N, C-alpha and C positions, 0 to 999 in steps of 0.2 A: 206712264205717256205714252199716247200712240204719236210717233213721229208720221208725217206725209213728206214721203221721198227719204232724203239720205242724211247721215249726220258721220263725218268722218273727223275723227280726234287724232292728232298726231302729237305725240311727246316727242319730241326732237332730240332731246338729252337726257338721260338718267344721270344726275350727277349723285356725287358721295358712292360711287361705284367702283370696284376695283377693274377697270376696263370701261368699255364705251357701249351705251346701250340706247334704243329708244322704243316706242310703243305706239302702235296704230291701231285704233277700235273703229270698228265700221259697223253702221246701224241704220237699217232699213227697214220703213213701216213700223219701226218699234221691236223690230230683232236685231240683235247683235249677229252679224254675220262673219264677223273674224276679230279675234283679239291677239295680234303680232308682238310678240318679244321681239324685238329686232336687235342683234348684237352686230354691231359693224366694226367692231374692233378688228384687226388686220391679224391673221393667224401669227402666230409666234414662234412655230416651227421645232419645237421641243424636241418631238419623236424626231424630227429630222435630223437634226443636229446630235443627238443622243448616238446616231448609228454611228460606226466607225471609232467609239470611244471603249477605254479599258471598261472592263466589267466593276471597276471600282470607282467608277466617276457619278453614275446616277443619283446618288445620294447628295453628292453635293449640286450637281447640276439643276437637278428638279426642285430644289427647295427654293430656287430662285423662281419657280414659278408663281409663288405666292407669298408676300411679307407676312402675312398674318397666319398662314397656315404651312410654314415650312417643314413642320417636324411631320405635318401628315404627308408630303412627299418624301421625305427623308425616309420615313417607315416603311411605305408602302415599298418604294424600289429598295430598301434593304430586305423586304419579305421577298419579292420576286426573286431577285439575283441570288438571294440564299436557296431559294426553292430549285434553282436553276441549276444550283453547283451542289445539291443534296446536303446543306447545311444546316444544322441544329444550334442556335447560339444557347448559352450557358443559361439557365433559370434566372440567375441573378442580373444579368445583362438583361436578359427580358424584363423583368421589373424596374430597372434603371429606362428602360425605354418607355415603359408604361408611365412612369413619373414625370419624365420628360413630357411625355403627351398629354399627361394631367396639366402641366404648366400651360400648354397649349388651348386646350379645351377652357380654362378658366379665364385667361387672359382676351380670347376669342369670343366667348359666351358674355363676359362683362361688358365687353366693347358693345356689342349688339345689344345686349336688352338695355344699358344705361343709354348710350349714346346714338343708337341708330333706330331702335323700337318703340323706346318709353316715349318720345315726345308725341307719337301718334296716339296714343291714350291719355294724353294729358292737354291735347291742345297747343301743342308747341310747334313750332317750326323747324325746330333742329337744337342740337345740344347746345348752341350758346345760349339759346333763348331758355332753354330747360334750366341752364345754370343759373340764372338769373331769378328762378322762382323754385328751384328745388335745388340749391347749393348744396344742402348737405347730402342729397341722394346721389347727385353726379360724384361729390367727394368721395362719398363710400365706393360708386364705381370703378372710380380711379384707383382707389386703394387696391380694390380687388384685382383689377387689371395688372398693376404693379407687382401683386404677389405671383401672379401667373409669370410675367415677363422675369421678374428674379429667379422663377424655377428654372427657367428655361434657359438663363445667362448662366446660372450654376451648374448645370448639368449640359447644356450646349455650348458655353463659351461665348454665346452673347444670344441677345433676345431675339434678333431677326435674322434670317438666314443662320442657323447655329453652325459653329466649326467643328466640334468636337464629336460630333456622329461619324460614324465609318462604315464601312460595311464588316459585319459581323460582330459590331458593338458600339464601342467608343475608343477614342485616343487616350482618354485617361478617365478614371471612374474617382469618384469623390469617397473622403473617408466619413466614417461616422459624424467625427467632430464637426465637418464641413457641412453635415446638412444639420445641424442641432439648431443654429440661428434659424435655417428656413422652416424649420418645424415650429420654432414660436412664433413667426411671421404669418404660418398657415393657421395655428390656432386663432390667431386675432381675424384671419381672413375667415374663418368657419364662421364668426358672428355675424360678419358683414353679407355672408352667402345666406345665411338666416333669414339677415333682414331684406335682404333683396326678394327671396320669395316671400314674403310677407307683405312687402310692397306691391309687387305686380301682382298679389292674388285678390287686391282690392281694386284694380283696372276693370271696366267695363268692357265687356267683348261682344262684339256682333256674332249671330249665329252664323256658322257656315260649318259645310264638311265637306273635305276632300273624298271623291270616289277612286282616288287612283290606290295602285295597290301600293303597300308599304314595304320597302327593301332595304335591311340591315344586316350586319355581321351579327352574329351568336355564339356564345362559347358556352359550354355546359354548367360552369360553375360562377361564373362572373359578367358583370355588364361590359359586351364586349368592347374594346378599343382600339388595341393594336392589332388584332387579329380574329379570327374566326370563320364561318362558315356562311355563306350568303343566305338570308333566311326572308319569306315573303310571308305577309299577310295578306289577302286578297280580300276584295269589299266583300265579300259573302261569306267572311269568317274562314274561311278554309285557309290551309297554311302548306307550305313547302319548303324547300330548301335544296342547295346545289352546290358540288364543289366549286372552290374558288377556279380551278382549272377549266370549267365548264362557263366561267363567267360570261365570255362573247356568244357562247352558243345560245344564252338567253337574254341577254342585255344586248340589243341591236341597235346600231348610232346610223343615223342618215342625213344626209346635207338637205335642208330645208332652203329655199328660193329667198327668204327673207333675212336670215341669219348667218353669220361666218363661224358660228358655234352649232356644232352637230347635236341634232335630237336624238333621244333614245326612246326605246320600248323592251319592257320587260315580257317576253313571250307574245310579243305583239299588241302589249297594252299599256297604257299609260302608267307611271311609275314615279314614287316620292321618295327621297331618302332623307336622314336629317334627322333630327331630333325626334319628329312624332312617330317617326319609322322604327328608331331604337327603345325608344318608350314600350311601342306596341308590341316588340318582339322579344325584349329582355328587360321591360321594367321590373319583372319580380326579382329579378336579381339584382336590384339596388341593395345599396346599404341599409341598414336598420335606419339610420338618418334621414337618408334620402327617401326611405318611404314612409316616415313621418312626416316629412317636408311634402309628400305627393298628398297625404291626407289633409294637410294645414292648407294644401293650395287649393283644395276640391280637384283634385284630379283622380279620385279613389284609390283603390287600392289594384295596383296591377298583378298582384298576388291572386286576384281573384277575378281578372281577367278585362280590368278597366283599361280602357283604349282612349286615346283622344284623337279624333280627327278633325277638328276646328282649328283651322290654319291661324287663327288671329290667337288661339291659347297653346300657340308654339312658344311664345314668351316665356308662360308658366313652365313649360317643359326645360327650358332652356335654362332658367333659373334653378330648377332641381337639380339639373346636371352640373351646373355650376356647386352646388353645395356637394353633389357626389365627389367632383372631381378633387374638390378640396379634402372631403373627406378620404378618399381614397389615398390621396399624396400621403396623409397625415399617417395611413396603414402602414404603407409601404417604407417610409423612413422608420416608423417604429420599429420594423422588423427586417430593416437592412443589414446586411453582412458584404463588406466588398468580396466581390468576385476575385480568383485567383488571377485570372487576367483579365484586362479590359475589353478584350474582344477574342473573337474565334477566329481563326486563319478560314480565309474562303477561297481557296486555289480554282483556279477557270477549268470548267467543265463544258463542255458541247451540249447545249440542251435549250431548253423554254421552260422559265418560271413563272408564276402567276403570285402575286400580292395583294392583299387587300387590309384597309383600314378605316377607322371611323374618325375621318375629318369632322371637326365640329358641326359642318356644314352636311354631312353626309358621307357613303361610301366612297371611296377612292380605291380605283381598280390599277395595278400597274402590271404589264406584260414584256418580259423581254427576252428576245433570242440571242444566245453567245455561243460563239463558234470555241475551238478546242483552246486558241490562244487567250481566250477571256476578250474577244475584241465583242462588242454589240452590234449586232447583224440588222436587228430590228427592234422597236419598242412601240408600246401602245398605252397611252394615258387615259382614261376615261375618268373627269373629276364630277363631284355631285352635283354642281350646278348644270351642266349638259345632262345629265339624267333627269333633272329636276323640270327643266323648260317648259317641256309639253303639259305637267302637271299644274304649273303657273300660268300658263297661257288657258287652262282650262277653268283654273279659279277665276280669272280674269273675266272669261265669258259668263260663266254662271253668274258669278255676282254683280256684274254690271246690268247683266239681264233683270236680275230682279231689282236693283235701283230702279231701272227705266219703267219696270211694271208698278213698281210702289209708287211712284210721283213724277216730277219733272225735274231732274236734277239737273242742275246747271253745269257747265264745262269746268268750272272749279272745284265742283263737288266731286263729279265724275273724276279728275284727276287726283284730286285726294284720295279716292276709293283707290283708284289704280295703284297709287304708291304704296298704300298699305297693304294690298294684295302681295306687291311683290317684296315689300320687307320683311314679309310673314316669312318668307322663306330663305331670308338672309344669303341672296344669291351672290356668289363669287365670281362676280364679273370685272372683279373681284370682290369688290365691298358693297354694301347696302347704300342706298340712296335715302335722299328727306325731302329731295323736291325736283319736280319735272318742268322743264320749259313747255309750254303747251302751243299747239297751233290748231285750230278750229276751222274746218272746211265743210259747209254747209250746201247741199242743194235743196231745190224745192220740185213738186210735182211728184211722178212717180220713177224718174231717173233714181235707178241703182248707184250705191257709191261706188265710186272709182275702185278700179281693183287696186290691191296693195302693189307699188312699185319697188323701187331701191329702197334704202335706207334715208331717211329725213333728216340727216346729219347736218 
């Protein structure tokens, strides 16, 4: 429809989000002039209080950044500090790190698929209402999440903010006998993961396409999780990569007036990290069972160049990644041999270290400067959602504009659409939302929408 004058939608609070945020849309004469994801959560100053700490402390301290993705922060921190000190861990220890990370992928992706995202496709307001109409499915999702949590607890000492991870490896590594019951649980979880793929494949997906560059880690012979080289698929189909040490030369952060969270650009352009990016960059390296799941889910064969750029279909890729993580965990357990030592010593060395891993929501980069005594003198953490916010706003602008052009959506309909667009990317501000508080301000005539001011908290 054509709006005479202006329409301003304020979403005062995104609930079911790790952190606090709001949304502001401005429409003038039928054109969406701005779509701002306003993050008004106070800064947490992790980078500041890491300064002056021992080089052994970042894995424990940064795990407190997120209760759902603590392993991601621990692994990126370990990778960066070990890089600064010139240490390479034992391959068996790295395999255990990957196994622990699989546990986080399973629990986090299952949480998002079942409790945060699926209600959008089934016309339910949230997980509680979904449980009333789809009890068996929700119970299946909770079983999957429990399998991931149990794996994290077995290797990490507890499921939230694991305490068994240390620089160079683990305080203690499990025996083969201790992993055997976990393998039995994961074999049952594999059936649930298959059922998840088939369930979400039946959802109805709106047409959409992100034009952002897709950024993910890549490794030569495996689907990247706990390491790799930052690699890019540009919208025109061209590709590129750069060393982890050059990350901040390509990904630059800027402060915006409407958010306490930094926005990022990749070589000056919008980019997106996460499941869609991983599938585009490394989908061909998924395990055979995950590749079969791609075919059944309608994602095509990534070995033949299949790429998914529809954010609404990201739930399909997350379901496939959940299946992959279960399958990969079983593979690691099946060939596990305990390392001779649970960790490699990491004596301090003056230098700068860089580390990046794939959190469920996307690429997580850490950089630390360390002096000769092992004191952290500078720290930088670049989480995936900070990188994704610009792309989320672009998706909001494009899809709301299309909705306005196709009809006369009411405020409730626009709000629901915006919720879905945001949840497509599972933003870790820290977790995803399921409903928004909405304030609508309308003006008549030709008066333009008032400019965005402070956060509407």
